[in-house]
ZADO-1210 file (C-alpha; in nm, 4 decimals, padded with zeros to 6 digits):
<atoms>
<atom x="15.5319" y="03.5870" z="09.0256" code="UNK" pos="1"/>
<atom x="15.7605" y="03.9211" z="08.9895" code="UNK" pos="2"/>
<atom x="15.6595" y="04.2496" z="09.1531" code="UNK" pos="3"/>
<atom x="15.3820" y="04.3880" z="08.8561" code="UNK" pos="4"/>
<atom x="15.2897" y="04.7370" z="08.8539" code="UNK" pos="5"/>
<atom x="14.9296" y="04.7798" z="09.0229" code="UNK" pos="6"/>
<atom x="14.6239" y="05.0056" z="08.9622" code="UNK" pos="7"/>
<atom x="14.6702" y="05.1826" z="09.3109" code="UNK" pos="8"/>
<atom x="14.9500" y="05.4685" z="09.2720" code="UNK" pos="9"/>
<atom x="15.3065" y="05.3819" z="09.4307" code="UNK" pos="10"/>
<atom x="15.2255" y="05.0164" z="09.4899" code="UNK" pos="11"/>
<atom x="15.3344" y="04.6635" z="09.3389" code="UNK" pos="12"/>
<atom x="15.1803" y="04.3935" z="09.3768" code="UNK" pos="13"/>
<atom x="15.3478" y="04.0450" z="09.4674" code="UNK" pos="14"/>
<atom x="15.2495" y="03.6709" z="09.4656" code="UNK" pos="15"/>
<atom x="15.2912" y="03.5067" z="09.8158" code="UNK" pos="16"/>
<atom x="15.5362" y="03.2967" z="09.7449" code="UNK" pos="17"/>
<atom x="15.7562" y="03.5810" z="09.5654" code="UNK" pos="18"/>
<atom x="15.7128" y="03.7748" z="09.8840" code="UNK" pos="19"/>
<atom x="15.7619" y="03.4784" z="10.1324" code="UNK" pos="20"/>
<atom x="16.1037" y="03.4024" z="09.9237" code="UNK" pos="21"/>
<atom x="16.2052" y="03.7806" z="09.9492" code="UNK" pos="22"/>
<atom x="16.1227" y="03.8085" z="10.3116" code="UNK" pos="23"/>
<atom x="16.3439" y="03.4631" z="10.3951" code="UNK" pos="24"/>
<atom x="16.6525" y="03.6412" z="10.1277" code="UNK" pos="25"/>
<atom x="16.6297" y="03.9613" z="10.3717" code="UNK" pos="26"/>
<atom x="16.6158" y="03.7355" z="10.7085" code="UNK" pos="27"/>
<atom x="16.9087" y="03.5258" z="10.6045" code="UNK" pos="28"/>
<atom x="17.0952" y="03.8035" z="10.5023" code="UNK" pos="29"/>
<atom x="17.0677" y="03.9481" z="10.8593" code="UNK" pos="30"/>
<atom x="17.1988" y="03.6091" z="11.0229" code="UNK" pos="31"/>
<atom x="16.8931" y="03.4175" z="11.0774" code="UNK" pos="32"/>
<atom x="16.8929" y="03.0474" z="11.0478" code="UNK" pos="33"/>
<atom x="16.6635" y="02.8891" z="10.7946" code="UNK" pos="34"/>
<atom x="16.4375" y="02.7497" z="11.0351" code="UNK" pos="35"/>
<atom x="16.3599" y="03.1085" z="11.2022" code="UNK" pos="36"/>
<atom x="16.3474" y="03.3052" z="10.8484" code="UNK" pos="37"/>
<atom x="16.1056" y="03.0589" z="10.7231" code="UNK" pos="38"/>
<atom x="15.8663" y="03.0760" z="11.0490" code="UNK" pos="39"/>
<atom x="15.9045" y="03.4602" z="11.0584" code="UNK" pos="40"/>
<atom x="15.8504" y="03.4787" z="10.6690" code="UNK" pos="41"/>
<atom x="15.5237" y="03.3085" z="10.7179" code="UNK" pos="42"/>
<atom x="15.3871" y="03.5749" z="10.9764" code="UNK" pos="43"/>
<atom x="15.5211" y="03.8424" z="10.8227" code="UNK" pos="44"/>
<atom x="15.3406" y="03.7789" z="10.4501" code="UNK" pos="45"/>
<atom x="15.0479" y="03.6493" z="10.6156" code="UNK" pos="46"/>
<atom x="15.0260" y="04.0553" z="10.7937" code="UNK" pos="47"/>
<atom x="15.0855" y="04.1831" z="10.4482" code="UNK" pos="48"/>
<atom x="14.8307" y="03.9907" z="10.2792" code="UNK" pos="49"/>
<atom x="14.5778" y="04.0587" z="10.4934" code="UNK" pos="50"/>
<atom x="14.6398" y="04.4476" z="10.4711" code="UNK" pos="51"/>
<atom x="14.7714" y="04.4631" z="10.8082" code="UNK" pos="52"/>
<atom x="15.0661" y="04.6934" z="10.7363" code="UNK" pos="53"/>
<atom x="15.1931" y="04.7849" z="11.0668" code="UNK" pos="54"/>
<atom x="15.2332" y="04.4115" z="11.0825" code="UNK" pos="55"/>
<atom x="15.3479" y="04.3321" z="10.7397" code="UNK" pos="56"/>
<atom x="15.6782" y="04.3465" z="10.5551" code="UNK" pos="57"/>
<atom x="15.7262" y="04.6713" z="10.7322" code="UNK" pos="58"/>
<atom x="15.7951" y="04.4457" z="11.0263" code="UNK" pos="59"/>
<atom x="16.1294" y="04.3099" z="10.8691" code="UNK" pos="60"/>
<atom x="16.2699" y="04.7032" z="10.9422" code="UNK" pos="61"/>
<atom x="16.1895" y="04.6281" z="11.3160" code="UNK" pos="62"/>
<atom x="16.3606" y="04.2947" z="11.2752" code="UNK" pos="63"/>
<atom x="16.6470" y="04.4209" z="11.0997" code="UNK" pos="64"/>
<atom x="16.7130" y="04.6651" z="11.4153" code="UNK" pos="65"/>
<atom x="16.6554" y="04.4217" z="11.6170" code="UNK" pos="66"/>
<atom x="16.9356" y="04.1962" z="11.4822" code="UNK" pos="67"/>
<atom x="17.1856" y="04.5202" z="11.5129" code="UNK" pos="68"/>
<atom x="17.0790" y="04.5615" z="11.8603" code="UNK" pos="69"/>
<atom x="17.3002" y="04.2560" z="11.9530" code="UNK" pos="70"/>
<atom x="17.0482" y="04.1022" z="12.1847" code="UNK" pos="71"/>
<atom x="16.8428" y="03.8607" z="11.9988" code="UNK" pos="72"/>
<atom x="17.0281" y="03.5108" z="11.9312" code="UNK" pos="73"/>
<atom x="16.9799" y="03.4575" z="11.5604" code="UNK" pos="74"/>
<atom x="17.0396" y="03.0566" z="11.5799" code="UNK" pos="75"/>
<atom x="16.8618" y="03.0176" z="11.9040" code="UNK" pos="76"/>
<atom x="16.6835" y="02.6662" z="11.8693" code="UNK" pos="77"/>
<atom x="16.3755" y="02.6831" z="12.0828" code="UNK" pos="78"/>
<atom x="16.3257" y="02.3853" z="12.3804" code="UNK" pos="79"/>
<atom x="15.9996" y="02.2892" z="12.4043" code="UNK" pos="80"/>
<atom x="15.9823" y="02.1117" z="12.7663" code="UNK" pos="81"/>
<atom x="15.8531" y="01.7594" z="12.8477" code="UNK" pos="82"/>
<atom x="15.4650" y="01.8205" z="12.8811" code="UNK" pos="83"/>
<atom x="15.2838" y="01.7687" z="13.1890" code="UNK" pos="84"/>
<atom x="14.9153" y="01.7874" z="13.2044" code="UNK" pos="85"/>
<atom x="14.7726" y="02.0872" z="13.0574" code="UNK" pos="86"/>
<atom x="15.0795" y="02.3268" z="13.0715" code="UNK" pos="87"/>
<atom x="15.3311" y="02.3018" z="12.7578" code="UNK" pos="88"/>
<atom x="15.6436" y="02.5150" z="12.7866" code="UNK" pos="89"/>
<atom x="15.8701" y="02.6220" z="12.5167" code="UNK" pos="90"/>
<atom x="16.2036" y="02.8427" z="12.6152" code="UNK" pos="91"/>
<atom x="16.2759" y="03.0665" z="12.3011" code="UNK" pos="92"/>
<atom x="16.6066" y="03.1484" z="12.4086" code="UNK" pos="93"/>
<atom x="16.6215" y="03.5044" z="12.3268" code="UNK" pos="94"/>
<atom x="16.5258" y="03.4272" z="11.9494" code="UNK" pos="95"/>
<atom x="16.2598" y="03.5419" z="11.7489" code="UNK" pos="96"/>
<atom x="15.8565" y="03.4190" z="11.8511" code="UNK" pos="97"/>
<atom x="15.7421" y="03.2462" z="11.5733" code="UNK" pos="98"/>
<atom x="15.9662" y="02.9552" z="11.5528" code="UNK" pos="99"/>
<atom x="15.8997" y="02.8878" z="11.9241" code="UNK" pos="100"/>
<atom x="15.5341" y="02.9226" z="11.8810" code="UNK" pos="101"/>
<atom x="15.5566" y="02.6662" z="11.5848" code="UNK" pos="102"/>
<atom x="15.7475" y="02.4627" z="11.7949" code="UNK" pos="103"/>
<atom x="15.5173" y="02.4274" z="12.1078" code="UNK" pos="104"/>
<atom x="15.2064" y="02.3930" z="11.8861" code="UNK" pos="105"/>
<atom x="15.1755" y="02.0488" z="11.8451" code="UNK" pos="106"/>
<atom x="15.2235" y="01.9839" z="12.2140" code="UNK" pos="107"/>
<atom x="14.9177" y="02.2342" z="12.2793" code="UNK" pos="108"/>
<atom x="14.6865" y="02.0562" z="12.0332" code="UNK" pos="109"/>
<atom x="14.7448" y="01.7646" z="12.1936" code="UNK" pos="110"/>
<atom x="14.7268" y="01.8445" z="12.5632" code="UNK" pos="111"/>
<atom x="14.3953" y="02.0752" z="12.4909" code="UNK" pos="112"/>
<atom x="14.2527" y="01.7572" z="12.2878" code="UNK" pos="113"/>
<atom x="14.3844" y="01.5345" z="12.6312" code="UNK" pos="114"/>
<atom x="14.2737" y="01.7760" z="12.8972" code="UNK" pos="115"/>
<atom x="13.9992" y="01.9856" z="12.7369" code="UNK" pos="116"/>
<atom x="14.2444" y="02.3019" z="12.8089" code="UNK" pos="117"/>
<atom x="14.5682" y="02.3792" z="12.7696" code="UNK" pos="118"/>
<atom x="14.8381" y="02.6513" z="12.8040" code="UNK" pos="119"/>
<atom x="15.1308" y="02.7381" z="12.6046" code="UNK" pos="120"/>
<atom x="15.4071" y="02.9540" z="12.8169" code="UNK" pos="121"/>
<atom x="15.6418" y="03.0732" z="12.5898" code="UNK" pos="122"/>
<atom x="15.9814" y="03.2151" z="12.7445" code="UNK" pos="123"/>
<atom x="16.2103" y="03.4761" z="12.6723" code="UNK" pos="124"/>
<atom x="16.1275" y="03.5301" z="12.3048" code="UNK" pos="125"/>
<atom x="16.1421" y="03.8429" z="12.0847" code="UNK" pos="126"/>
<atom x="15.7820" y="03.9487" z="11.9792" code="UNK" pos="127"/>
<atom x="15.7153" y="04.1630" z="11.6725" code="UNK" pos="128"/>
<atom x="15.4427" y="04.0277" z="11.4975" code="UNK" pos="129"/>
<atom x="15.0618" y="04.0153" z="11.5078" code="UNK" pos="130"/>
<atom x="14.8910" y="03.7733" z="11.7294" code="UNK" pos="131"/>
<atom x="14.5818" y="03.6355" z="11.5112" code="UNK" pos="132"/>
<atom x="14.8560" y="03.4273" z="11.2862" code="UNK" pos="133"/>
<atom x="14.8789" y="03.1974" z="11.6107" code="UNK" pos="134"/>
<atom x="14.5101" y="03.2046" z="11.7101" code="UNK" pos="135"/>
<atom x="14.3906" y="03.0970" z="11.3007" code="UNK" pos="136"/>
<atom x="14.7090" y="02.8162" z="11.3775" code="UNK" pos="137"/>
<atom x="14.4353" y="02.6919" z="11.6781" code="UNK" pos="138"/>
<atom x="14.1518" y="02.7175" z="11.5163" code="UNK" pos="139"/>
<atom x="14.2440" y="02.5059" z="11.2187" code="UNK" pos="140"/>
<atom x="14.2693" y="02.2499" z="11.4476" code="UNK" pos="141"/>
<atom x="13.8810" y="02.3100" z="11.6143" code="UNK" pos="142"/>
<atom x="14.0052" y="02.4937" z="11.8793" code="UNK" pos="143"/>
<atom x="13.8870" y="02.8259" z="12.0821" code="UNK" pos="144"/>
<atom x="14.2161" y="03.0539" z="12.1875" code="UNK" pos="145"/>
<atom x="14.2929" y="03.3005" z="12.3578" code="UNK" pos="146"/>
<atom x="14.6575" y="03.4581" z="12.3749" code="UNK" pos="147"/>
<atom x="14.8153" y="03.7344" z="12.5302" code="UNK" pos="148"/>
<atom x="15.1870" y="03.9076" z="12.5820" code="UNK" pos="149"/>
<atom x="15.3247" y="04.2034" z="12.6873" code="UNK" pos="150"/>
<atom x="15.5928" y="04.4507" z="12.5026" code="UNK" pos="151"/>
<atom x="15.8024" y="04.7531" z="12.5955" code="UNK" pos="152"/>
<atom x="15.6253" y="05.0365" z="12.8790" code="UNK" pos="153"/>
<atom x="15.5004" y="05.2917" z="12.6099" code="UNK" pos="154"/>
<atom x="15.1574" y="05.2865" z="12.7748" code="UNK" pos="155"/>
<atom x="15.0835" y="05.5042" z="13.0579" code="UNK" pos="156"/>
<atom x="14.7974" y="05.4025" z="13.3209" code="UNK" pos="157"/>
<atom x="14.4792" y="05.5188" z="13.3300" code="UNK" pos="158"/>
<atom x="14.4896" y="05.8799" z="13.5077" code="UNK" pos="159"/>
<atom x="14.8941" y="05.8595" z="13.4674" code="UNK" pos="160"/>
<atom x="15.1172" y="06.0062" z="13.2048" code="UNK" pos="161"/>
<atom x="15.4531" y="05.7864" z="13.2672" code="UNK" pos="162"/>
<atom x="15.4649" y="05.4336" z="13.0599" code="UNK" pos="163"/>
<atom x="15.4066" y="05.1545" z="13.2926" code="UNK" pos="164"/>
<atom x="15.2260" y="04.8790" z="13.0336" code="UNK" pos="165"/>
<atom x="15.3102" y="04.7698" z="12.6939" code="UNK" pos="166"/>
<atom x="15.0967" y="04.8078" z="12.4109" code="UNK" pos="167"/>
<atom x="14.9698" y="04.4263" z="12.5066" code="UNK" pos="168"/>
<atom x="14.7508" y="04.2726" z="12.2741" code="UNK" pos="169"/>
<atom x="14.4754" y="04.0250" z="12.3659" code="UNK" pos="170"/>
<atom x="14.3525" y="03.8025" z="12.0945" code="UNK" pos="171"/>
<atom x="14.0630" y="03.5585" z="12.0756" code="UNK" pos="172"/>
<atom x="13.9515" y="03.2951" z="11.8525" code="UNK" pos="173"/>
<atom x="13.6629" y="03.0303" z="11.7270" code="UNK" pos="174"/>
<atom x="13.6497" y="02.8015" z="11.4756" code="UNK" pos="175"/>
<atom x="13.3729" y="02.8324" z="11.2391" code="UNK" pos="176"/>
<atom x="13.2394" y="02.5998" z="10.9853" code="UNK" pos="177"/>
<atom x="13.4013" y="02.7365" z="10.6126" code="UNK" pos="178"/>
<atom x="13.7650" y="02.8998" z="10.5585" code="UNK" pos="179"/>
<atom x="13.7585" y="03.1949" z="10.7849" code="UNK" pos="180"/>
<atom x="13.6962" y="03.1725" z="11.2017" code="UNK" pos="181"/>
<atom x="13.5816" y="03.4253" z="11.4461" code="UNK" pos="182"/>
<atom x="13.8969" y="03.6120" z="11.5438" code="UNK" pos="183"/>
<atom x="13.9519" y="03.9479" z="11.7018" code="UNK" pos="184"/>
<atom x="14.3179" y="04.0869" z="11.7988" code="UNK" pos="185"/>
<atom x="14.3642" y="04.4357" z="11.9331" code="UNK" pos="186"/>
<atom x="14.6307" y="04.6205" z="12.1810" code="UNK" pos="187"/>
<atom x="14.5029" y="04.7517" z="12.4824" code="UNK" pos="188"/>
<atom x="14.6757" y="05.0660" z="12.3519" code="UNK" pos="189"/>
<atom x="14.4475" y="05.3450" z="12.1826" code="UNK" pos="190"/>
<atom x="14.6698" y="05.2712" z="11.8971" code="UNK" pos="191"/>
<atom x="14.9187" y="04.9914" z="11.8066" code="UNK" pos="192"/>
<atom x="15.2793" y="05.0794" z="11.8537" code="UNK" pos="193"/>
<atom x="15.3458" y="04.9634" z="11.4872" code="UNK" pos="194"/>
<atom x="15.0656" y="05.2204" z="11.3177" code="UNK" pos="195"/>
<atom x="15.2168" y="05.5203" z="11.5565" code="UNK" pos="196"/>
<atom x="15.5847" y="05.4433" z="11.3635" code="UNK" pos="197"/>
<atom x="15.3479" y="05.4309" z="11.0454" code="UNK" pos="198"/>
<atom x="15.2472" y="05.7851" z="11.1308" code="UNK" pos="199"/>
<atom x="15.6354" y="05.8590" z="11.2353" code="UNK" pos="200"/>
<atom x="15.7309" y="05.7781" z="10.8854" code="UNK" pos="201"/>
<atom x="15.4591" y="05.9387" z="10.6996" code="UNK" pos="202"/>
<atom x="15.5161" y="06.2180" z="10.8917" code="UNK" pos="203"/>
<atom x="15.1028" y="06.2233" z="10.9765" code="UNK" pos="204"/>
<atom x="14.9283" y="06.3136" z="11.3033" code="UNK" pos="205"/>
<atom x="14.7856" y="06.0318" z="11.5273" code="UNK" pos="206"/>
<atom x="14.4128" y="06.0350" z="11.6375" code="UNK" pos="207"/>
<atom x="14.3113" y="06.2447" z="11.8774" code="UNK" pos="208"/>
<atom x="14.3184" y="06.0462" z="12.2454" code="UNK" pos="209"/>
<atom x="14.6273" y="05.8223" z="12.1354" code="UNK" pos="210"/>
<atom x="14.9097" y="05.9737" z="12.3751" code="UNK" pos="211"/>
<atom x="15.0585" y="06.2275" z="12.5730" code="UNK" pos="212"/>
<atom x="15.4159" y="06.4129" z="12.5353" code="UNK" pos="213"/>
<atom x="15.6743" y="06.4186" z="12.7995" code="UNK" pos="214"/>
<atom x="15.4894" y="06.6628" z="12.9943" code="UNK" pos="215"/>
<atom x="15.1811" y="06.4727" z="12.9819" code="UNK" pos="216"/>
<atom x="15.0157" y="06.6900" z="12.7439" code="UNK" pos="217"/>
<atom x="14.7423" y="06.5489" z="12.4910" code="UNK" pos="218"/>
<atom x="14.9365" y="06.4980" z="12.1411" code="UNK" pos="219"/>
<atom x="14.8910" y="06.3824" z="11.8134" code="UNK" pos="220"/>
<atom x="15.2568" y="06.4179" z="11.6976" code="UNK" pos="221"/>
<atom x="15.3665" y="06.0371" z="11.7135" code="UNK" pos="222"/>
<atom x="15.7536" y="06.1548" z="11.7448" code="UNK" pos="223"/>
<atom x="15.6647" y="06.3586" z="12.0669" code="UNK" pos="224"/>
<atom x="15.4057" y="06.0556" z="12.1828" code="UNK" pos="225"/>
<atom x="15.6878" y="05.8158" z="12.1660" code="UNK" pos="226"/>
<atom x="15.9191" y="06.0439" z="12.3636" code="UNK" pos="227"/>
<atom x="15.5718" y="06.0784" z="12.6089" code="UNK" pos="228"/>
<atom x="15.3878" y="05.7992" z="12.6388" code="UNK" pos="229"/>
<atom x="15.1071" y="05.5959" z="12.4884" code="UNK" pos="230"/>
<atom x="14.7236" y="05.5745" z="12.6334" code="UNK" pos="231"/>
<atom x="14.4886" y="05.3004" z="12.6899" code="UNK" pos="232"/>
<atom x="14.1746" y="05.2676" z="12.5146" code="UNK" pos="233"/>
<atom x="13.8827" y="05.3051" z="12.6935" code="UNK" pos="234"/>
<atom x="14.0519" y="05.4417" z="12.9732" code="UNK" pos="235"/>
<atom x="14.0348" y="05.2640" z="13.3275" code="UNK" pos="236"/>
<atom x="13.8955" y="04.9458" z="13.0936" code="UNK" pos="237"/>
<atom x="14.1499" y="04.9415" z="12.9021" code="UNK" pos="238"/>
<atom x="14.4055" y="05.0385" z="13.1360" code="UNK" pos="239"/>
<atom x="14.3172" y="04.7419" z="13.3283" code="UNK" pos="240"/>
<atom x="14.2991" y="04.4845" z="13.0540" code="UNK" pos="241"/>
<atom x="14.6570" y="04.5886" z="13.0424" code="UNK" pos="242"/>
<atom x="14.7564" y="04.5158" z="13.3667" code="UNK" pos="243"/>
<atom x="14.5948" y="04.1809" z="13.3017" code="UNK" pos="244"/>
<atom x="14.8101" y="04.0935" z="13.0300" code="UNK" pos="245"/>
<atom x="15.1053" y="04.2202" z="13.2523" code="UNK" pos="246"/>
<atom x="15.0268" y="03.9762" z="13.5370" code="UNK" pos="247"/>
<atom x="14.9100" y="03.6607" z="13.2933" code="UNK" pos="248"/>
<atom x="15.1689" y="03.6933" z="13.0292" code="UNK" pos="249"/>
<atom x="15.4581" y="03.8152" z="13.2860" code="UNK" pos="250"/>
<atom x="15.4593" y="03.7677" z="13.6470" code="UNK" pos="251"/>
<atom x="15.2410" y="03.4427" z="13.6217" code="UNK" pos="252"/>
<atom x="15.4217" y="03.2641" z="13.3753" code="UNK" pos="253"/>
<atom x="15.7473" y="03.3714" z="13.5561" code="UNK" pos="254"/>
<atom x="15.8691" y="03.6372" z="13.2423" code="UNK" pos="255"/>
<atom x="15.9168" y="03.9870" z="13.2149" code="UNK" pos="256"/>
<atom x="15.6804" y="04.2402" z="13.2293" code="UNK" pos="257"/>
<atom x="15.6626" y="04.5717" z="13.0309" code="UNK" pos="258"/>
<atom x="15.8889" y="04.7455" z="13.2415" code="UNK" pos="259"/>
<atom x="16.1519" y="04.4796" z="13.2816" code="UNK" pos="260"/>
<atom x="16.1226" y="04.4477" z="12.9208" code="UNK" pos="261"/>
<atom x="16.2270" y="04.7797" z="12.8208" code="UNK" pos="262"/>
<atom x="16.4978" y="04.7787" z="13.0693" code="UNK" pos="263"/>
<atom x="16.6637" y="04.5024" z="12.9468" code="UNK" pos="264"/>
<atom x="16.6330" y="04.6505" z="12.5845" code="UNK" pos="265"/>
<atom x="16.8371" y="04.9629" z="12.7344" code="UNK" pos="266"/>
<atom x="16.7683" y="05.1827" z="12.4735" code="UNK" pos="267"/>
<atom x="16.8987" y="04.9584" z="12.1973" code="UNK" pos="268"/>
<atom x="16.5231" y="04.9950" z="12.0488" code="UNK" pos="269"/>
<atom x="16.4820" y="04.6268" z="11.9890" code="UNK" pos="270"/>
<atom x="16.1694" y="04.4635" z="11.9447" code="UNK" pos="271"/>
<atom x="16.0214" y="04.3703" z="12.3284" code="UNK" pos="272"/>
<atom x="16.1479" y="04.0842" z="12.4778" code="UNK" pos="273"/>
<atom x="15.9236" y="03.8730" z="12.7041" code="UNK" pos="274"/>
<atom x="15.7021" y="03.5871" z="12.7756" code="UNK" pos="275"/>
<atom x="15.3750" y="03.5192" z="12.5788" code="UNK" pos="276"/>
<atom x="15.0715" y="03.2915" z="12.7084" code="UNK" pos="277"/>
<atom x="14.8477" y="03.1427" z="12.4641" code="UNK" pos="278"/>
<atom x="14.5576" y="02.9200" z="12.6191" code="UNK" pos="279"/>
<atom x="14.3414" y="02.6565" z="12.3911" code="UNK" pos="280"/>
<atom x="13.9958" y="02.5485" z="12.4636" code="UNK" pos="281"/>
<atom x="13.8742" y="02.1737" z="12.3025" code="UNK" pos="282"/>
<atom x="13.4908" y="02.2499" z="12.2289" code="UNK" pos="283"/>
<atom x="13.4136" y="01.8765" z="12.1996" code="UNK" pos="284"/>
<atom x="13.5991" y="01.8011" z="12.5736" code="UNK" pos="285"/>
<atom x="13.4175" y="02.1050" z="12.7168" code="UNK" pos="286"/>
<atom x="13.0727" y="02.0192" z="12.5640" code="UNK" pos="287"/>
<atom x="13.0783" y="01.6999" z="12.7130" code="UNK" pos="288"/>
<atom x="13.1465" y="01.5234" z="12.3774" code="UNK" pos="289"/>
<atom x="12.8895" y="01.7074" z="12.1714" code="UNK" pos="290"/>
<atom x="12.9839" y="02.0083" z="12.0711" code="UNK" pos="291"/>
<atom x="12.6888" y="02.0413" z="11.7647" code="UNK" pos="292"/>
<atom x="12.4478" y="02.2605" z="12.0008" code="UNK" pos="293"/>
<atom x="12.7072" y="02.4964" z="12.0858" code="UNK" pos="294"/>
<atom x="12.8399" y="02.5850" z="11.7965" code="UNK" pos="295"/>
<atom x="12.4802" y="02.6024" z="11.6357" code="UNK" pos="296"/>
<atom x="12.4436" y="02.8971" z="11.9211" code="UNK" pos="297"/>
<atom x="12.7371" y="03.0599" z="11.8197" code="UNK" pos="298"/>
<atom x="12.6223" y="03.1046" z="11.4518" code="UNK" pos="299"/>
<atom x="12.3097" y="03.2519" z="11.5619" code="UNK" pos="300"/>
<atom x="12.5048" y="03.4723" z="11.7888" code="UNK" pos="301"/>
<atom x="12.7645" y="03.5749" z="11.4970" code="UNK" pos="302"/>
<atom x="12.3829" y="03.5854" z="11.2306" code="UNK" pos="303"/>
<atom x="12.2132" y="03.8380" z="11.4966" code="UNK" pos="304"/>
<atom x="12.5382" y="04.0587" z="11.4488" code="UNK" pos="305"/>
<atom x="12.5068" y="04.0770" z="11.0729" code="UNK" pos="306"/>
<atom x="12.1523" y="04.0428" z="11.0391" code="UNK" pos="307"/>
<atom x="12.1784" y="04.3918" z="11.1310" code="UNK" pos="308"/>
<atom x="12.4715" y="04.5396" z="10.9257" code="UNK" pos="309"/>
<atom x="12.7084" y="04.5155" z="11.2062" code="UNK" pos="310"/>
<atom x="13.0446" y="04.3453" z="11.1114" code="UNK" pos="311"/>
<atom x="13.2597" y="04.0775" z="11.2459" code="UNK" pos="312"/>
<atom x="13.5967" y="04.1305" z="11.3774" code="UNK" pos="313"/>
<atom x="13.8387" y="04.0299" z="11.0964" code="UNK" pos="314"/>
<atom x="13.5667" y="04.0657" z="10.8219" code="UNK" pos="315"/>
<atom x="13.7952" y="04.3288" z="10.6646" code="UNK" pos="316"/>
<atom x="14.1014" y="04.1289" z="10.6707" code="UNK" pos="317"/>
<atom x="13.9431" y="03.8299" z="10.5462" code="UNK" pos="318"/>
<atom x="13.8543" y="04.0487" z="10.2302" code="UNK" pos="319"/>
<atom x="14.2027" y="04.2088" z="10.1721" code="UNK" pos="320"/>
<atom x="14.2844" y="03.8371" z="10.2105" code="UNK" pos="321"/>
<atom x="14.0822" y="03.7139" z="09.9253" code="UNK" pos="322"/>
<atom x="14.1930" y="04.0461" z="09.7163" code="UNK" pos="323"/>
<atom x="14.5729" y="03.9221" z="09.7871" code="UNK" pos="324"/>
<atom x="14.4927" y="03.5670" z="09.6330" code="UNK" pos="325"/>
<atom x="14.3301" y="03.6974" z="09.3362" code="UNK" pos="326"/>
<atom x="14.5561" y="03.9365" z="09.2202" code="UNK" pos="327"/>
<atom x="14.8453" y="03.9438" z="09.4365" code="UNK" pos="328"/>
<atom x="14.9897" y="04.1158" z="09.7725" code="UNK" pos="329"/>
<atom x="14.9888" y="04.4692" z="09.7705" code="UNK" pos="330"/>
<atom x="15.3284" y="04.6573" z="09.8903" code="UNK" pos="331"/>
<atom x="15.3719" y="04.9972" z="09.9204" code="UNK" pos="332"/>
<atom x="15.6693" y="05.0857" z="09.6323" code="UNK" pos="333"/>
<atom x="15.8872" y="05.3030" z="09.8627" code="UNK" pos="334"/>
<atom x="15.8518" y="04.9991" z="10.1506" code="UNK" pos="335"/>
<atom x="15.8727" y="04.7196" z="09.8894" code="UNK" pos="336"/>
<atom x="16.1984" y="04.8965" z="09.7620" code="UNK" pos="337"/>
<atom x="16.3460" y="04.9492" z="10.1124" code="UNK" pos="338"/>
<atom x="16.2840" y="04.5793" z="10.1589" code="UNK" pos="339"/>
<atom x="16.5142" y="04.4651" z="09.8456" code="UNK" pos="340"/>
<atom x="16.7654" y="04.6709" z="09.9199" code="UNK" pos="341"/>
<atom x="16.7980" y="04.4977" z="10.2395" code="UNK" pos="342"/>
<atom x="16.7686" y="04.1623" z="10.0659" code="UNK" pos="343"/>
<atom x="17.0501" y="04.2895" z="09.8781" code="UNK" pos="344"/>
</atoms>
């Protein structure tokens, strides 16, 4: 369906198919191949559908800037290396990441089924999206999953004020009966970079504790923090997790750290270019062939959380998904018009 008026002021409602078509049109106009455009649009529309504003159609603007930088390979065809044991390697050849993940997914699932656990190492990809769409792609196969990726060096370590880490997200998924798995996906920084950019565009202050200016002074000004450093969540704990991501999804798989990604960017303000590590676990193999008891234990755990009124991760996102499927996907009108202009 075409974009329609919404009861929410300055918002339009768009069907998933129409928004996907718009995203593909924009990406093709930017010069991406059909395969890249389709894979990227699936991830972008999923983000907007689930009301993840920082990882929805706003990311088309990030993609456009990355294309203008001249650093990303628009027609790159990911190369899946012959799988040996539990390790699947995909060379994204400096293309965007969604297509590389989709090309490596079947081999990762097969390796996890065969070995009990498996790793997908994606190399030299421009990563702009959330990790939960990739996690959900694995839980749909009945696998538990963990994903890690660095970014650009925007985040200072605990006790410091100069950027060393990326926002370094960590995502985990556990398959459940019914349509929705248990999934969390969060940056190890106090705020996601996309959220910082949305605050900058809107001219609104950041929450306290998200960053420091270039002199190392605490600041809620998104522009000052962008010129200074973001902070890790939870002080030394978030900082340690950020370091782990650098090691696991950078040094361990032979790819760039966030500092090296930023050096390669050289002021172009493109999406980060680096590697990604995705781990998949087969509950059936790891439980000795009978995962039912483990699944029942997991459901008791989830019930113990929700019975006291606490919310499981992603429940808000799943509720937004239901709303989007019923009424259409909500997009801020000004952003929708900006995206339409990109698509010609």
